[in-house]
KOLMILUM-869714 format. One line per 4 residues: number of its first residue (from 1); their letters; for each residue x, y, z of N, C-alpha, C. Coordinates in steps of 0.05 Angstrom, whole numbers, plus 32768, in hexadecimal, padded with zeros to 4 digits. Example, Ala and Ser with C-alpha at 12.3 -4.5 7.8 and 13.67 -1.06 7.14 Angstrom:
% residues 2
1	AS	8108,7F8E,809C,80F6,7FA6,809C,8108,7FBE,809C ~ 8101,7FD3,808E,8111,7FEB,808F,8102,8001,809D
//
This chain:
% residues 280
1	XXXX	7FDF,7E02,84E2,7FF5,7E04,84D1,7FF5,7DF2,84B7 ~ 7FEC,7DDA,84B8,7FE6,7DC5,84A7,7FD6,7DD3,8490 ~ 7FC1,7DE5,8496,7FB1,7DF1,8488,7FBE,7E05,8475 ~ 7FD0,7E16,8480,7FDF,7E2C,8472,7FF7,7E1D,8460
5	XXXX	8002,7E06,8469,8012,7DF8,8457,8007,7DED,843D ~ 7FED,7DE5,8440,7FDF,7DDA,8428,7FD5,7DF6,8417 ~ 7FCD,7E0A,8425,7FC9,7E22,8415,7FDF,7E2E,8404 ~ 7FF6,7E2D,8412,800C,7E37,8402,8013,7E23,83ED
9	XXXX	8012,7E08,83EF,801A,7DF8,83DC,8004,7DFB,83C2 ~ 7FEE,7E01,83C9,7FD9,7E00,83B4,7FD9,7E1D,83A7 ~ 7FE8,7E33,83B3,7FE7,7E4D,83A2,7FED,7E4D,8384 ~ 8005,7E41,837E,800D,7E3F,8363,7FFA,7E33,834E
13	XXXX	7FEB,7E21,835E,7FD6,7E1C,8345,7FBE,7E2C,8345 ~ 7FBD,7E3E,8355,7FA8,7E54,8355,7FB1,7E66,8342 ~ 7FC9,7E6A,8341,7FD6,7E83,8332,7FDF,7E78,8314 ~ 7FD7,7E60,830E,7FE5,7E53,82F6,7FD6,7E61,82DA
17	XXXX	7FC0,7E74,82DF,7FB5,7E7A,82C5,7FC5,7E90,82BA ~ 7FCA,7E90,82A0,7FD9,7EA2,8292,7FD0,7EBB,8295 ~ 7FDE,7ED2,8293,7FD3,7EEC,8293,7FD2,7EF4,8274 ~ 7FBB,7EFC,826A,7FBA,7F03,824D,7FC9,7F1A,8245
21	XXXX	7FCA,7F2D,8255,7FD8,7F45,824D,7FF6,7F3E,824E ~ 8002,7F31,825D,801E,7F26,825B,8025,7F16,8244 ~ 800F,7F06,823E,8016,7EF6,8226,8016,7F09,820E ~ 8004,7F1E,820D,8006,7F30,81F4,8020,7F42,81F6
25	XXXX	802C,7F47,820C,8045,7F55,820C,8059,7F46,8202 ~ 8059,7F29,820B,806E,7F18,81FE,806A,7F19,81DF ~ 8053,7F19,81D7,804C,7F12,81BA,805C,7F2E,81A8 ~ 8055,7F47,81B5,8063,7F5C,81A3,8083,7F5A,81A8
29	XXXX	808D,7F50,81BD,80AB,7F4D,81BD,80B5,7F37,81A5 ~ 80A2,7F22,81A8,80AE,7F0C,8195,80AB,7F17,817A ~ 8096,7F28,8171,8092,7F30,8158,80AC,7F43,814E ~ 80B8,7F51,8161,80D2,7F5E,8157,80E6,7F49,814E
33	XXXX	80E8,7F34,815D,80FE,7F21,8152,80F3,7F16,8138 ~ 80DC,7F13,8137,80D0,7F05,8123,80D4,7F14,8105 ~ 80CC,7F2F,8105,80D2,7F41,80F2,80EA,7F3D,80E6 ~ 8101,7F3C,80F8,811C,7F40,80EC,8120,7F24,80DB
37	XXXX	8118,7F10,80E6,811B,7EF5,80D3,810B,7EF2,80B9 ~ 80F1,7EFE,80BB,80E3,7F01,80A5,80F3,7F0A,808C ~ 8107,7F20,8090,8115,7F2B,807E,8128,7F16,8069 ~ 812B,7EFF,807B,813E,7EEB,806C,812B,7ED7,8059
41	XXXX	8111,7EDB,8054,8102,7ECB,8046,80FC,7ED7,802A ~ 80F7,7EC7,8017,80E9,7ECD,7FFD,80CC,7EBD,8002 ~ 80B9,7EC5,7FF5,809F,7EB8,7FF3,808B,7EC3,7FDF ~ 8072,7EB5,7FDC,8060,7EB7,7FC7,804E,7EC3,7FD6
45	XXXX	803B,7ED9,7FC7,8022,7EE6,7FD3,8011,7EE6,7FBF ~ 7FF7,7EDB,7FC5,7FE1,7EDB,7FB5,7FC8,7EEA,7FB9 ~ 7FC2,7EFE,7FAF,7FAD,7F11,7FB8,7F91,7F0D,7FA3 ~ 7F7E,7F04,7FB1,7F61,7F03,7FA4,7F50,7F18,7FAF
49	XXXX	7F45,7F28,7F9D,7F34,7F3F,7FA3,7F18,7F3B,7F98 ~ 7F04,7F3B,7FAA,7EEA,7F35,7F9E,7ED8,7F52,7FA2 ~ 7ED2,7F5D,7F91,7EB8,7F72,7F96,7E9C,7F68,7F96 ~ 7E90,7F76,7FAA,7E75,7F6C,7FAC,7E62,7F81,7FAA
53	XXXX	7E46,7F79,7FA2,7E30,7F8F,7FA1,7E23,7F91,7FB8 ~ 7E0F,7F9C,7FBA,7E00,7FA4,7FD3,7DF4,7F89,7FE1 ~ 7DEF,7F73,7FCC,7DE1,7F60,7FD3,7DF8,7F46,7FDF ~ 7E11,7F50,7FDB,7E26,7F3D,7FE4,7E2E,7F2B,7FCB
57	XXXX	7E26,7F31,7FB4,7E2D,7F20,7F9A,7E47,7F2C,7F90 ~ 7E58,7F19,7F87,7E72,7F1F,7F7F,7E6D,7F2B,7F5F ~ 7E76,7F45,7F5C,7E78,7F53,7F43,7E90,7F4D,7F33 ~ 7EA6,7F4F,7F43,7EC1,7F50,7F34,7ED4,7F40,7F46
61	XXXX	7EE6,7F34,7F3B,7EFE,7F24,7F48,7F14,7F27,7F3A ~ 7F28,7F2D,7F48,7F45,7F31,7F3A,7F5C,7F24,7F4E ~ 7F6C,7F15,7F41,7F81,7F06,7F53,7F9C,7F0F,7F47 ~ 7FAC,7F15,7F5B,7FC9,7F1D,7F53,7FDE,7F0C,7F66
65	XXXX	7FF4,7F09,7F57,8005,7EF7,7F66,8022,7F08,7F67 ~ 802E,7F04,7F7C,8049,7F13,7F81,805E,7EFF,7F8B ~ 8079,7F03,7F84,808C,7EF8,7F95,809C,7F0C,7FA3 ~ 809F,7F05,7FBB,80B0,7F18,7FCC,80D0,7F0A,7FD1
69	XXXX	80E0,7F1D,7FC9,80FD,7F14,7FC9,810A,7F27,7FDC ~ 811F,7F1A,7FED,812F,7F25,7FFF,8146,7F31,7FEE ~ 8144,7F4E,7FEF,8158,7F5A,7FDA,816B,7F6F,7FEB ~ 8184,7F6A,7FF0,8196,7F76,7FFC,818C,7F84,801A
73	XXXX	817E,7F6F,8025,8174,7F73,8041,815B,7F80,8040 ~ 814A,7F83,802D,8132,7F8E,802F,811D,7F79,801C ~ 8107,7F7E,801D,80F2,7F70,8010,80EE,7F7F,7FF5 ~ 80EA,7F70,7FDF,80E1,7F78,7FC5,80CB,7F67,7FBA
77	XXXX	80B4,7F74,7FB2,809C,7F69,7FA9,809A,7F68,7F8A ~ 8098,7F4D,7F7B,809A,7F51,7F5E,807E,7F47,7F55 ~ 806F,7F53,7F46,8056,7F4B,7F3A,805C,7F33,7F25 ~ 8052,7F1A,7F2B,8058,7F06,7F17,8042,7EF9,7F0A
81	XXXX	8027,7EFE,7F11,8012,7EF2,7F02,7FF8,7F00,7F0A ~ 7FE7,7EFE,7EF5,7FC8,7F0C,7EFC,7FB6,7EF9,7EF2 ~ 7FA0,7EF5,7F01,7F89,7EE7,7EFD,7F92,7EC9,7EF4 ~ 7FA5,7EBF,7EFF,7FAD,7EA2,7EF9,7FC3,7EA0,7EE1
85	XXXX	7FC8,7EB4,7ED6,7FDD,7EB3,7EBD,7FF4,7EC6,7EC4 ~ 800C,7EBD,7EBA,8022,7ECE,7EBA,801B,7EE8,7EAF ~ 802B,7EFD,7EB9,8029,7F1A,7EAF,802B,7F17,7E8C ~ 801F,7F29,7E7E,8023,7F2E,7E63,8045,7F36,7E61
89	XXXX	8052,7F2C,7E4C,806F,7F35,7E4A,8075,7F51,7E4D ~ 8064,7F62,7E45,806B,7F80,7E48,806A,7F87,7E68 ~ 8056,7F7E,7E76,8058,7F81,7E91,806C,7F73,7EA0 ~ 8074,7F5B,7E98,8087,7F4D,7EA6,80A3,7F5B,7EA3
93	XXXX	80A6,7F62,7E89,80BE,7F72,7E86,80C0,7F89,7E97 ~ 80AB,7F9D,7E9A,80AD,7FB2,7EAD,80B8,7FA5,7ECB ~ 80AA,7F90,7ED5,80B1,7F89,7EED,80CF,7F80,7EEC ~ 80DA,7F73,7EDB,80F7,7F6D,7ED9,8106,7F84,7ED9
97	XXXX	80FE,7F97,7EC9,810F,7FB3,7ECA,8113,7FC0,7EE3 ~ 80F8,7FC0,7EF2,80FC,7FCC,7F0D,810E,7FBF,7F1F ~ 810C,7FA7,7F1E,8120,7F93,7F2C,813B,7F95,7F27 ~ 8140,7F98,7F0B,815A,7F9B,7F02,8168,7FB5,7F0D
101	XXXX	8155,7FCB,7F0B,815D,7FE8,7F12,8165,7FE3,7F2E ~ 8153,7FD6,7F3F,8158,7FD9,7F5D,8175,7FC9,7F63 ~ 8175,7FB4,7F57,818F,7FA2,7F5D,81AB,7FB3,7F53 ~ 81A7,7FC0,7F3B,81BE,7FD0,7F33,81C4,7FE5,7F46
105	XXXX	81AE,7FF2,7F53,81B1,8006,7F64,81BD,7FFE,7F80 ~ 81B7,7FE8,7F88,81BE,7FDE,7FA1,81DF,7FD3,7F9D ~ 81E4,7FCA,7F85,8202,7FC1,7F81,8213,7FD9,7F83 ~ 820B,7FF1,7F7E,821D,8004,7F7C,821F,8014,7F97
109	XXXX	820E,800C,7FAA,820F,801A,7FC7,8228,8013,7FD1 ~ 822F,8024,7FE0,8249,8020,7FF6,823D,8015,800E ~ 8253,8009,801F,8248,7FFD,8039,823B,8012,8047 ~ 8243,802B,8048,8239,8040,805A,8218,8044,8051
113	XXXX	8218,8049,8032,81FB,804A,802A,81EC,8032,8031 ~ 81F6,801D,8031,81E3,8006,8033,81D9,8004,8054 ~ 81F0,800A,8066,81EB,800D,8081,81D3,8022,8088 ~ 81D7,803A,807E,81C2,804F,8085,81A8,8040,8074
117	XXXX	81A7,8036,805F,818D,802E,8052,817D,8017,806A ~ 818E,8008,8073,8181,7FF2,807F,817C,7FFE,809D ~ 818B,8012,80A7,8183,801E,80C0,816A,8031,80BA ~ 8166,8039,80A7,814B,8049,80A1,8137,8033,809F
121	XXXX	813C,801E,8095,8125,8008,8097,811E,7FFA,80AD ~ 8131,7FFF,80C4,8133,7FF5,80DF,811D,8009,80E8 ~ 8125,8023,80E3,8117,803A,80F1,80F5,8037,80E7 ~ 80F3,8034,80D1,80D7,802C,80C7,80C8,8017,80D2
125	XXXX	80DA,8000,80D5,80D0,7FE7,80E5,80CB,7FEF,8107 ~ 80DC,8003,8110,80D9,8006,812D,80BF,8018,812E ~ 80B8,8026,811D,809E,8038,8120,808A,8026,811F ~ 8084,8013,810E,8073,7FFD,810F,8072,7FEF,8129
129	XXXX	8088,7FEA,8132,808A,7FD8,814A,807E,7FED,8163 ~ 8082,8002,8161,8079,8018,8178,805D,8015,8179 ~ 804C,8011,8164,8030,800C,8167,802C,7FF1,8170 ~ 803D,7FDF,8166,8035,7FBF,8175,8036,7FBF,8190
133	XXXX	804B,7FD3,819A,804E,7FD1,81B8,8037,7FDE,81C6 ~ 8023,7FEB,81BA,8010,7FFA,81C4,7FF9,7FE5,81CC ~ 7FFC,7FD0,81BE,7FE6,7FBC,81BB,7FDA,7FB5,81DA ~ 7FEE,7FAA,81E9,7FEA,7FA2,8204,7FDB,7FBC,8216
137	XXXX	7FE2,7FD0,820E,7FD8,7FEA,821E,7FBC,7FF1,8216 ~ 7FB6,7FEC,81FB,7F9D,7FF9,81F1,7F83,7FE8,81F3 ~ 7F88,7FD1,81FD,7F71,7FBC,81FF,7F6F,7FAF,8219 ~ 7F57,7FA6,821E,7F51,7F94,8237,7F4F,7F76,822C
141	XXXX	7F5F,7F64,8239,7F5F,7F48,822B,7F54,7F36,823E ~ 7F4A,7F24,8232,7F38,7F0C,8243,7F43,7EF7,8234 ~ 7F4C,7EE2,824A,7F53,7EC7,8242,7F3D,7EB5,823D ~ 7F3C,7EAC,8223,7F28,7E94,821D,7F33,7E78,821E
145	XXXX	7F22,7E67,8218,7F2E,7E49,8219,7F3E,7E44,8204 ~ 7F54,7E36,820D,7F6B,7E2D,81F9,7F5E,7E1E,81E0 ~ 7F6B,7E20,81CB,7F64,7E11,81B4,7F7B,7E07,81A6 ~ 7F7A,7DF9,8190,7F93,7DEE,8180,7F8D,7DFB,8160
149	XXXX	7FA3,7E05,8155,7FA4,7E0F,813D,7FBB,7DFE,812E ~ 7FB9,7DF2,811A,7FCB,7DE5,8109,7FDD,7DCF,811F ~ 7FCC,7DC4,8130,7FDA,7DB0,8143,7FEA,7DBE,8159 ~ 7FE7,7DDC,815A,7FF6,7DEB,8170,7FE7,7DF3,8186
153	XXXX	7FEF,7DF5,81A1,7FDA,7DFA,81B4,7FDC,7E1E,81B1 ~ 7FC4,7E28,81B6,7FC6,7E44,81B5,7FB7,7E51,81C9 ~ 7FBC,7E68,81D5,7FAC,7E79,81EA,7F9A,7E85,81D5 ~ 7F7D,7E89,81E1,7F6D,7E99,81D3,7F66,7EB1,81E4
157	XXXX	7F6B,7ECA,81D6,7F6D,7EE2,81E8,7F5B,7EF5,81DB ~ 7F44,7EFE,81E4,7F2F,7F0D,81DE,7F39,7F2D,81E3 ~ 7F35,7F3F,81D4,7F41,7F59,81D8,7F29,7F6E,81CE ~ 7F24,7F7E,81E4,7F10,7F97,81E0,7F1E,7FB2,81E6
161	XXXX	7F19,7FC4,81D8,7F27,7FE2,81DC,7F25,7FE7,81F9 ~ 7F38,7FF0,8207,7F3B,7FF9,8224,7F2F,8016,8223 ~ 7F17,8016,8236,7F09,802F,823C,7F21,8044,824A ~ 7F1E,805E,823F,7F31,806E,824A,7F4D,8071,8241
165	XXXX	7F53,805D,822E,7F6E,8060,8220,7F73,8077,820E ~ 7F88,8082,8210,7F89,809F,81FB,7F9D,8096,81E8 ~ 7F97,8091,81CF,7FA6,8088,81BD,7FB2,80A5,81B0 ~ 7FCE,80A5,81A7,7FDA,80BF,819E,7FE0,80BB,817F
169	XXXX	7FE6,80A3,8177,7FEC,809F,815A,7FD1,809A,8149 ~ 7FD1,80A1,812E,7FBB,8098,811E,7FB5,8082,8120 ~ 7FCA,806D,8119,7FC6,8050,8118,7FB6,8045,8132 ~ 7FC2,804D,8147,7FB6,8047,8163,7F9C,8051,8169
173	XXXX	7F95,8067,815D,7F79,806E,8160,7F66,805E,814C ~ 7F6F,8058,8135,7F5F,8046,8129,7F5C,8028,8133 ~ 7F70,8020,813B,7F70,8006,814C,7F5A,8004,8163 ~ 7F5A,801B,816D,7F47,8019,8185,7F29,8015,817E
177	XXXX	7F22,8013,8162,7F09,8010,815C,7F04,7FF2,8153 ~ 7F1A,7FE5,8155,7F17,7FCA,8150,7F16,7FB6,816C ~ 7F0A,7F9E,816A,7F0D,7F8B,817F,7F0F,7F6E,8170 ~ 7F19,7F5D,8180,7F1A,7F41,8173,7F2B,7F30,8183
181	XXXX	7F35,7F18,8179,7F3F,7F06,8188,7F5D,7EFB,817F ~ 7F6E,7EFB,818F,7F89,7EF2,818C,7F91,7ED1,8192 ~ 7F99,7EC3,817F,7FA1,7EAB,8184,7FBF,7EA6,8183 ~ 7FCB,7EA0,819B,7FEA,7EA3,81A3,7FF3,7E87,81A6
185	XXXX	8004,7E83,819A,8014,7E67,819B,8021,7E66,81B9 ~ 801B,7E51,81C8,8022,7E4E,81DE,8041,7E46,81E3 ~ 804E,7E3A,81CE,806B,7E33,81CE,807C,7E4C,81C9 ~ 8075,7E5D,81B9,8087,7E73,81AF,8078,7E8E,81B7
189	XXXX	8066,7E8F,81C0,8059,7EA8,81C8,8055,7EBE,81AB ~ 804F,7EAF,8199,804D,7EBC,817B,8030,7EBC,8173 ~ 8027,7ED0,8167,800A,7ED3,8159,8005,7EC1,8142 ~ 7FF3,7EAE,8147,7FE9,7E9A,8137,7FD4,7EA3,8124
193	XXXX	7FC1,7EB2,8132,7FA9,7EB7,8123,7F9C,7ED0,8132 ~ 7F92,7EE3,8125,7F86,7EFB,812C,7F69,7F00,811D ~ 7F56,7F03,812C,7F3B,7F07,8120,7F2C,7F1D,8128 ~ 7F2E,7F34,811A,7F24,7F4A,8124,7F11,7F58,8116
197	XXXX	7EFE,7F6C,8123,7EE6,7F76,8115,7EE6,7F96,811F ~ 7EDE,7FA8,8109,7EDB,7FC1,8111,7EC1,7FC5,811E ~ 7EC2,7FD9,8136,7EAE,7FDE,8145,7EA1,7FF6,813E ~ 7EAB,8006,812E,7EA3,8020,8124,7EB3,8027,810A
201	XXXX	7EAC,803E,80FB,7EBA,8043,80E5,7ED8,804A,80EA ~ 7EE6,8041,80DC,7F03,8041,80E0,7F11,8051,80C9 ~ 7F21,8067,80CE,7F2B,8076,80B9,7F49,8070,80B6 ~ 7F58,806E,80A0,7F72,806E,80A0,7F7F,8082,8089
205	XXXX	7F97,8086,808C,7FA5,809A,807A,7F97,80B4,8074 ~ 7F92,80C3,808A,7F85,80DD,8088,7F6D,80DC,807B ~ 7F5C,80C6,8083,7F41,80C7,807A,7F3C,80BA,805C ~ 7F55,80B2,804F,7F53,80AB,8036,7F48,808C,8030
209	XXXX	7F45,8081,8044,7F3A,8066,8047,7F27,8068,8062 ~ 7F0B,8060,805F,7EFE,8060,8074,7EEC,8045,8076 ~ 7EF4,8033,8087,7EE6,8016,808C,7ECF,801B,809D ~ 7EB9,800E,8093,7EA0,8013,80A1,7EA0,7FFE,80B8
213	XXXX	7E8B,8002,80CA,7E85,7FEF,80E2,7E80,7FD4,80D6 ~ 7E8F,7FBF,80E5,7E8A,7FA4,80DB,7E9F,7F9B,80CA ~ 7EB3,7FAA,80BF,7EC9,7F9D,80B2,7ED4,7F87,80C5 ~ 7EDC,7F71,80B2,7EE6,7F5A,80C0,7EFE,7F51,80B3
217	XXXX	7F18,7F48,80C4,7F33,7F40,80BE,7F38,7F29,80C9 ~ 7F45,7F17,80BC,7F54,7F02,80C8,7F6F,7EFE,80BD ~ 7F82,7EFB,80D2,7F9F,7EF6,80C9,7FA6,7EDD,80D6 ~ 7FB4,7ECD,80C2,7FBD,7EB3,80CD,7FDE,7EB2,80C5
221	XXXX	7FEE,7EA4,80DA,8007,7EA0,80D7,8010,7E83,80D8 ~ 802A,7E7E,80CD,8031,7E65,80CF,804F,7E65,80D6 ~ 8058,7E4E,80E2,8071,7E45,80EE,8083,7E3D,80D6 ~ 8098,7E49,80CE,80AA,7E42,80BB,80C2,7E3B,80C0
225	XXXX	80CD,7E25,80BB,80E9,7E1F,80BE,80EB,7E20,80E1 ~ 80D8,7E18,80EF,80D8,7E19,810A,80E8,7E2C,8117 ~ 80EB,7E46,810A,80F9,7E5E,8113,80EA,7E78,8112 ~ 80D6,7E78,8100,80C9,7E91,80FA,80AD,7E91,80F5
229	XXXX	809B,7EA2,80FF,807E,7EA3,80F7,807D,7EB4,80DB ~ 8071,7EAE,80C8,806B,7EBB,80B1,804B,7EBE,80AB ~ 8041,7ED4,809D,8027,7ED1,8098,801D,7EBB,8086 ~ 8008,7EB2,8089,7FFC,7E9B,807D,7FE4,7EA5,8068
233	XXXX	7FD3,7EB4,8077,7FB8,7EBB,8069,7FB1,7ED2,8076 ~ 7FA7,7EE6,8068,7F96,7EFE,8071,7F7A,7EFE,805F ~ 7F65,7F02,8070,7F4B,7F04,8066,7F3F,7F1F,806E ~ 7F31,7F2A,805A,7F23,7F3E,8065,7F06,7F46,8055
237	XXXX	7EF3,7F4D,8066,7EDA,7F53,805C,7ED5,7F74,8063 ~ 7ED0,7F80,804D,7ED1,7F9F,8055,7EBC,7FAB,8044 ~ 7EAF,7FC0,8050,7E9E,7FD4,8043,7EAB,7FF3,804D ~ 7EB7,7FFA,8034,7EC8,8015,8036,7EC4,802C,8024
241	XXXX	7ECE,8042,8029,7ECD,8059,8018,7EEB,8062,8016 ~ 7EF4,8062,7FFB,7F0C,8068,7FF7,7F0F,8083,7FED ~ 7F22,8098,7FF8,7F22,80B3,7FF6,7F05,80C2,7FF9 ~ 7EF5,80B4,8009,7EDB,80BB,8010,7EC9,80C1,7FF9
245	XXXX	7ED2,80B6,7FE3,7EC1,80BA,7FD0,7EB4,80A1,7FC2 ~ 7ECC,8090,7FB8,7EC5,8073,7FAE,7EBC,805F,7FC1 ~ 7EA6,8054,7FC0,7EA1,803E,7FD5,7EA8,8023,7FCB ~ 7EB1,8012,7FDC,7EBA,7FF7,7FD4,7EB3,7FE2,7FEA
249	XXXX	7EA3,7FD1,7FE1,7E9C,7FB5,7FF2,7EA6,7F9E,7FE5 ~ 7EB3,7F91,7FF7,7EC2,7F79,7FEC,7ED3,7F6B,7FFE ~ 7EDF,7F54,7FF4,7EED,7F3D,8003,7F09,7F3C,7FFB ~ 7F1E,7F38,800B,7F37,7F36,8005,7F41,7F19,800F
253	XXXX	7F50,7F0A,7FFE,7F5B,7EF2,8007,7F78,7EF2,7FFF ~ 7F8C,7EF4,8013,7FA7,7EF7,800B,7FB6,7EE0,8018 ~ 7FBF,7ED0,8006,7FD1,7EB7,8012,7FEF,7EB5,800D ~ 7FFE,7EAD,801C,8018,7EAB,801C,8023,7E92,801C
257	XXXX	803A,7E8B,800A,8041,7E6C,800A,805D,7E6D,8002 ~ 8069,7E58,7FFF,8085,7E4F,7FF1,809B,7E62,7FFF ~ 809A,7E62,8018,80B0,7E6F,8029,80CC,7E61,8027 ~ 80E0,7E70,801C,80F9,7E64,801D,810C,7E7A,8027
261	XXXX	8120,7E6D,8035,8134,7E81,8044,8145,7E88,802F ~ 814E,7EA5,802C,8160,7EAC,8015,817D,7EAC,8021 ~ 818C,7EA2,800C,81A9,7EA0,8012,81B9,7EB6,8007 ~ 81D5,7EB0,8009,81E8,7EC6,8001,81E5,7EE1,8010
265	XXXX	81DD,7EE0,802A,81DE,7EFB,8037,81CC,7F0C,8029 ~ 81B5,7F03,801B,81A3,7F15,8013,81AD,7F2A,7FFD ~ 81C5,7F21,7FF1,81CE,7F30,7FDC,81CE,7F25,7FC0 ~ 81BE,7F32,7FAC,81BA,7F25,7F94,81CF,7F37,7F83
269	XXXX	81DF,7F27,7F73,81F1,7F30,7F62,81E6,7F30,7F44 ~ 81CF,7F24,7F3F,81C3,7F25,7F25,81A8,7F19,7F26 ~ 8193,7F26,7F17,8179,7F1B,7F1A,8173,7EFF,7F12 ~ 8185,7EF7,7F02,8182,7ED9,7EFC,8185,7EC7,7F17
273	XXXX	818F,7ED1,7F27,8193,7EBF,7F44,8177,7EC0,7F53 ~ 8164,7ECE,7F4C,8149,7ED2,7F5A,813A,7EB8,7F4F ~ 8132,7EA6,7F60,8123,7E8C,7F58,810E,7E94,7F4B ~ 8106,7E82,7F34,80F0,7E88,7F23,80D7,7E85,7F34
277	XXXX	80C2,7E95,7F2B,80AB,7E98,7F3B,8096,7E7F,7F3A ~ 808D,7E75,7F4E,807C,7E5D,7F4D,805F,7E67,7F58 ~ 804B,7E63,7F49,8033,7E63,7F54,8029,7E52,7F6B ~ 801A,7E5A,7F7C,8012,7E45,7F93,8006,7E2E,7F89
//
C-alpha cells in the first residue's frame, strides 16, 4: 500500500512536462487578443533592403522609413524618409494629400458606414486568424531546453511539417514547406521569436513570388506597456524569383520602434493632430 501511495504522490512530478502542442494552441488564442490591441498603437517602421550578387556581395542598399498611425480604427502607413533623409518636398506633399483625403473621407462616413467598414476589417483579420489556428494541426512539435530572451523565460518549441497533413488553403500549403523554432513567453503564452527556414521551393500569390530552398526568416516581438506584444524586428535572407522572371537575391531587415498608444478613441479630426515623425 505504501508503494502505491508514493507512486500516486510522485505522478504529478512525472506529468509536469508541458505539452508543446497545447502551448502553441494557447499562442494562437492569445494572438487574437493581441491583434485587437495592436490597432490602438502608432509606431515607426524602418526597412533596409540589400541586394546581393552571386558571391553574396552587397550591390545595392535601400532604406525606407514609415510611420504607422491608428486612423479611425484602422492602421495607415505613411512614408516619411528614404536613405536616412526626409522625403523630398514633392513626395512628402503627396503623402500628406493621401492622408488628408483619407481623413476627410472618414469624417464624412456615418456610424453605420463606419461599423460596416470595421466589420469588414474584422472579417479580413478573421481570415488571417483562420490560417493561424491551423498551425497546431500542421506541425509536429518537440519541446527543447528552456531559454531566456530579453530577461524573460521562454519555451523553445521546434516545429516540423506533419506527414500526411492535407492543407487546403494556398497559404497553408506554402507554410507546409517551412520548418523552424518557436520561442514562447512562459508568463503570457505569446510568441517572442520565430526562426524559420524553407525546406523546398515556396510559391506565393499564384506563383508571382517563388522562394528557393534555404530562405531564412526571423521574427522578434517585444512586450509594450505590459499589455501587448508588438513586432520588434523581421529579418529575411532570400533567393527568389518574382513573376517567375526577375531573380532577386537579398536580405531584409525591418525594425519597429517608438510604440505609442493612440488617444481620442482613434479618431483624428485634423492631420495636425498626428505626432510629427521621429526617426529611430
